[in-house]
DOGU-758840 format. One record per atom (N, C-alpha, C): atom name; residue number from 1; residue in three letters; y, x, z. Coordinates in Angstrom, 2 decimals, decimal comma, padded with zeros to 5 digits. Atoms other than C-alpha are relative to their C-alpha. Example, Ala and Ser with C-alpha at 12.3 -4.5 7.8 and 13.67 -1.06 7.14 Angstrom:
BEGIN
N_1_ALA_-001,19_000,89_000,00
CA_1_ALA_-004,50_012,30_007,80
C_1_ALA_001,20_000,90_000,00
N_2_SER_-001,19_-000,82_-000,06
CA_2_SER_-001,06_013,67_007,14
C_2_SER_001,09_-000,77_000,73
//
This chain:
BEGIN
N_1_MET_-001,19_000,81_000,00
CA_1_MET_000,00_000,00_000,00
C_1_MET_001,26_000,86_000,00
N_2_GLY_-001,15_-000,92_-000,07
CA_2_GLY_002,38_002,84_000,82
C_2_GLY_000,26_000,66_-001,34
N_3_LEU_-000,14_-000,63_001,31
CA_3_LEU_001,69_004,41_-002,57
C_3_LEU_000,71_-000,95_-000,96
N_4_TYR_-000,67_000,98_000,86
CA_4_TYR_002,79_001,19_-004,34
C_4_TYR_001,50_-000,06_000,31
N_5_ILE_-001,41_000,02_-000,40
CA_5_ILE_006,03_001,21_-002,36
C_5_ILE_000,71_001,24_-000,54
N_6_VAL_-000,60_-001,24_000,50
CA_6_VAL_006,70_004,85_-003,26
C_6_VAL_000,18_-000,08_-001,52
N_7_VAL_-000,09_000,13_001,45
CA_7_VAL_005,97_004,13_-006,96
C_7_VAL_001,12_-000,97_-000,37
N_8_ALA_-001,06_000,97_000,28
CA_8_ALA_008,27_001,09_-006,91
C_8_ALA_001,38_000,61_000,23
N_9_VAL_-001,28_-000,64_-000,28
CA_9_VAL_011,10_003,09_-005,30
C_9_VAL_000,32_001,04_-001,08
N_10_MET_-000,21_-001,02_001,05
CA_10_MET_010,64_005,92_-007,83
C_10_MET_000,36_-000,67_-001,32
N_11_LEU_-000,29_000,74_001,22
CA_11_LEU_010,65_003,39_-010,67
C_11_LEU_001,43_-000,52_000,02
N_12_ILE_-001,38_000,47_-000,14
CA_12_ILE_013,91_001,91_-009,37
C_12_ILE_000,98_001,16_-000,20
N_13_VAL_-000,87_-001,18_000,15
CA_13_VAL_015,45_005,39_-009,15
C_13_VAL_000,06_000,42_-001,47
N_14_VAL_000,03_-000,38_001,41
CA_14_VAL_014,33_006,22_-012,70
C_14_VAL_000,80_-000,98_-000,84
N_15_LEU_-000,76_001,00_000,75
CA_15_LEU_015,73_002,95_-014,06
C_15_LEU_001,51_000,13_000,27
N_16_TYR_-001,39_-000,20_-000,35
CA_16_TYR_018,99_003,60_-012,22
C_16_TYR_000,59_001,16_-000,81
N_17_HIS_-000,47_-001,15_000,77
CA_17_HIS_019,30_007,01_-013,89
C_17_HIS_000,03_-000,31_-001,50
N_18_VAL_000,03_000,37_001,42
CA_18_VAL_018,36_005,56_-017,29
C_18_VAL_001,26_-000,80_-000,35
N_19_ILE_-001,22_000,79_000,25
CA_19_ILE_021,27_003,11_-016,99
C_19_ILE_001,19_000,93_-000,18
N_20_PHE_-001,11_-000,93_000,13
CA_20_PHE_023,71_005,98_-016,44
C_20_PHE_-000,11_000,84_-001,28
N_21_ILE_000,20_-000,78_001,24
CA_21_ILE_022,20_007,98_-019,31
C_21_ILE_000,40_-000,83_-001,22
N_22_VAL_-000,34_000,88_001,13
CA_22_VAL_022,57_005,01_-021,68
C_22_VAL_001,51_-000,20_-000,09
N_23_VAL_-001,45_000,19_-000,01
CA_23_VAL_026,18_004,41_-020,62
C_23_VAL_000,70_001,26_-000,49
N_24_ASP_-000,58_-001,26_000,45
CA_24_ASP_027,02_008,09_-021,10
C_24_ASP_-000,25_000,22_-001,50
N_25_ALA_000,30_-000,15_001,43
CA_25_ALA_025,30_008,11_-024,51
C_25_ALA_000,91_-000,90_-000,83
N_26_ARG_-000,92_000,89_000,73
CA_26_ARG_027,41_005,12_-025,60
C_26_ARG_001,40_000,59_-000,03
N_27_LYS_-001,33_-000,62_-000,03
CA_27_LYS_030,60_006,91_-024,50
C_27_LYS_000,06_001,17_-000,98
N_28_ILE_000,04_-001,14_000,91
CA_28_ILE_029,57_010,03_-026,41
C_28_ILE_-000,01_-000,48_-001,45
N_29_ALA_000,06_000,52_001,36
CA_29_ALA_028,72_007,99_-029,50
C_29_ALA_001,36_-000,54_-000,43
N_30_LYS_-001,32_000,53_000,33
CA_30_LYS_032,12_006,27_-029,36
C_30_LYS_000,98_001,15_-000,26
N_31_ARG_-000,88_-001,15_000,23
CA_31_ARG_033,91_009,63_-029,07
C_31_ARG_-000,31_000,66_-001,33
N_32_ILE_000,39_-000,60_001,28
CA_32_ILE_031,95_011,01_-032,00
C_32_ILE_000,50_-000,87_-001,16
N_33_GLU_-000,48_000,91_001,04
CA_33_GLU_032,83_007,91_-034,04
C_33_GLU_001,51_000,15_-000,21
N_34_ASN_-001,45_-000,20_000,10
CA_34_ASN_036,54_008,35_-033,25
C_34_ASN_000,32_001,33_-000,67
N_35_LEU_-000,22_-001,31_000,60
CA_35_LEU_036,34_012,03_-034,16
C_35_LEU_-000,29_-000,02_-001,49
N_36_THR_000,32_000,05_001,42
CA_36_THR_034,64_011,32_-037,49
C_36_THR_001,04_-000,82_-000,76
N_37_GLN_-001,06_000,76_000,66
CA_37_GLN_037,29_008,70_-038,31
C_37_GLN_001,24_000,85_-000,20
N_38_GLU_-001,16_-000,87_000,13
CA_38_GLU_040,04_011,24_-037,65
C_38_GLU_-000,24_001,07_-001,06
N_39_VAL_000,32_-001,02_001,02
CA_39_VAL_038,30_013,91_-039,74
C_39_VAL_000,02_-000,63_-001,38
N_40_GLU_-000,02_000,69_001,29
CA_40_GLU_037,79_011,38_-042,54
C_40_GLU_001,43_-000,25_-000,47
N_41_ALA_-001,40_000,23_000,36
CA_41_ALA_041,49_010,50_-042,46
C_41_ALA_000,66_001,29_-000,46
N_42_VAL_-000,59_-001,29_000,37
CA_42_VAL_042,45_014,18_-042,60
C_42_VAL_-000,49_000,43_-001,37
N_43_ILE_000,56_-000,43_001,29
CA_43_ILE_040,15_014,79_-045,57
C_43_ILE_000,43_-000,95_-001,12
N_44_MET_-000,28_000,97_001,04
CA_44_MET_040,89_011,58_-047,46
C_44_MET_001,48_-000,02_-000,42
N_45_LYS_-001,43_000,05_000,35
CA_45_LYS_044,71_011,85_-047,34
C_45_LYS_000,32_000,97_-001,13
N_46_PRO_-000,29_-000,89_001,12
CA_46_PRO_044,94_014,99_-049,51
C_46_PRO_-000,75_-000,39_-001,28
N_47_LEU_000,75_000,42_001,18
CA_47_LEU_042,22_013,67_-051,83
C_47_LEU_000,69_-001,18_-000,67
N_48_SER_-000,72_001,15_000,55
CA_48_SER_044,14_010,42_-052,26
C_48_SER_001,26_000,44_-000,72
N_49_MET_-001,21_-000,51_000,64
CA_49_MET_047,32_012,31_-053,03
C_49_MET_-000,34_000,72_-001,31
N_50_ALA_000,43_-000,70_001,21
CA_50_ALA_045,50_014,51_-055,55
C_50_ALA_-000,41_-001,00_-001,07
N_51_ASP_000,39_001,04_000,96
CA_51_ASP_044,06_011,40_-057,19
C_51_ASP_001,22_-000,64_-000,62
N_52_GLN_-001,23_000,60_000,53
CA_52_GLN_047,53_009,89_-057,55
C_52_GLN_000,70_000,95_-000,96
N_53_VAL_-000,62_-000,97_000,89
CA_53_VAL_048,89_013,09_-059,06
C_53_VAL_-000,76_000,10_-001,30
N_54_LEU_000,82_-000,07_001,20
CA_54_LEU_045,99_013,27_-061,48
C_54_LEU_000,21_-001,23_-000,88
N_55_GLU_-000,27_001,21_000,77
CA_55_GLU_046,56_009,65_-062,52
C_55_GLU_001,35_000,08_-000,70
N_56_TRP_-001,32_-000,14_000,58
CA_56_TRP_050,24_010,41_-063,09
C_56_TRP_-000,03_000,96_-001,19
N_57_VAL_000,10_-000,99_001,08
CA_57_VAL_049,43_013,49_-065,21
C_57_VAL_-000,72_-000,60_-001,20
N_58_VAL_000,74_000,62_001,10
CA_58_VAL_046,87_011,56_-067,28
C_58_VAL_000,87_-001,01_-000,72
N_59_ALA_-000,88_001,00_000,62
CA_59_ALA_049,34_008,74_-067,86
C_59_ALA_001,10_000,69_-000,81
N_60_PHE_-001,04_-000,75_000,70
CA_60_PHE_052,02_011,26_-068,85
C_60_PHE_-000,52_000,54_-001,33
N_61_PHE_000,55_-000,56_001,23
CA_61_PHE_049,78_012,97_-071,39
C_61_PHE_-000,41_-001,08_-000,99
N_62_GLN_000,33_001,11_000,91
CA_62_GLN_048,56_009,65_-072,79
C_62_GLN_001,26_-000,53_-000,68
N_63_GLU_-001,27_000,46_000,56
CA_63_GLU_052,16_008,58_-073,27
C_63_GLU_000,50_000,98_-001,06
N_64_LYS_-000,42_-001,01_000,96
CA_64_LYS_052,99_011,85_-075,01
C_64_LYS_-000,88_-000,03_-001,25
N_65_ALA_000,92_000,07_001,14
CA_65_ALA_049,90_011,53_-077,23
C_65_ALA_000,31_-001,22_-000,86
N_66_ALA_-000,35_001,21_000,74
CA_66_ALA_050,91_007,99_-078,18
C_66_ALA_001,29_000,21_-000,79
N_67_GLU_-001,23_-000,30_000,71
CA_67_GLU_054,42_009,17_-079,09
C_67_GLU_-000,26_000,93_-001,18
N_68_HIS_000,33_-000,95_001,05
CA_68_HIS_052,95_012,01_-081,12
C_68_HIS_-000,68_-000,71_-001,17
N_69_GLU_000,69_000,76_001,05
CA_69_GLU_050,69_009,61_-083,05
C_69_GLU_000,99_-000,87_-000,77
N_70_LYS_-000,99_000,85_000,68
CA_70_LYS_053,63_007,30_-083,80
C_70_LYS_000,86_000,83_-000,95
N_71_LYS_-000,81_-000,86_000,86
CA_71_LYS_055,65_010,21_-085,22
C_71_LYS_-000,77_000,38_-001,26
N_72_HIS_000,81_-000,41_001,16
CA_72_HIS_052,77_011,25_-087,52
C_72_HIS_-000,33_-001,19_-000,88
N_73_LEU_000,31_001,17_000,80
CA_73_LEU_052,12_007,69_-088,69
C_73_LEU_001,18_-000,43_-000,87
N_74_LYS_-001,18_000,41_000,79
CA_74_LYS_055,69_007,23_-089,97
C_74_LYS_000,14_000,76_-001,26
//
C-alpha cells in the first residue's frame, strides 16, 4: 500500500514538472515565431524594393523599345 502512495506522489510530481515544461516550450515557440517574423520582415523589405526597381526598369525599357519601333515604322 505504501508503494502505491509513493508511486502516486511521484506521478503527481512528474505531471507537475511536465506542466511547467510545456508552458516554457510554448513561450520559447512564441519567441522563435516573433524572431522569425522580424527576420522575414528584414529580408523581405529589400527584396520588395529591388522588385519595384526591377519593374520600373523593365517598364522604362519597354517604353523605349515601343518608341524605337514607332520611329522605324514611320
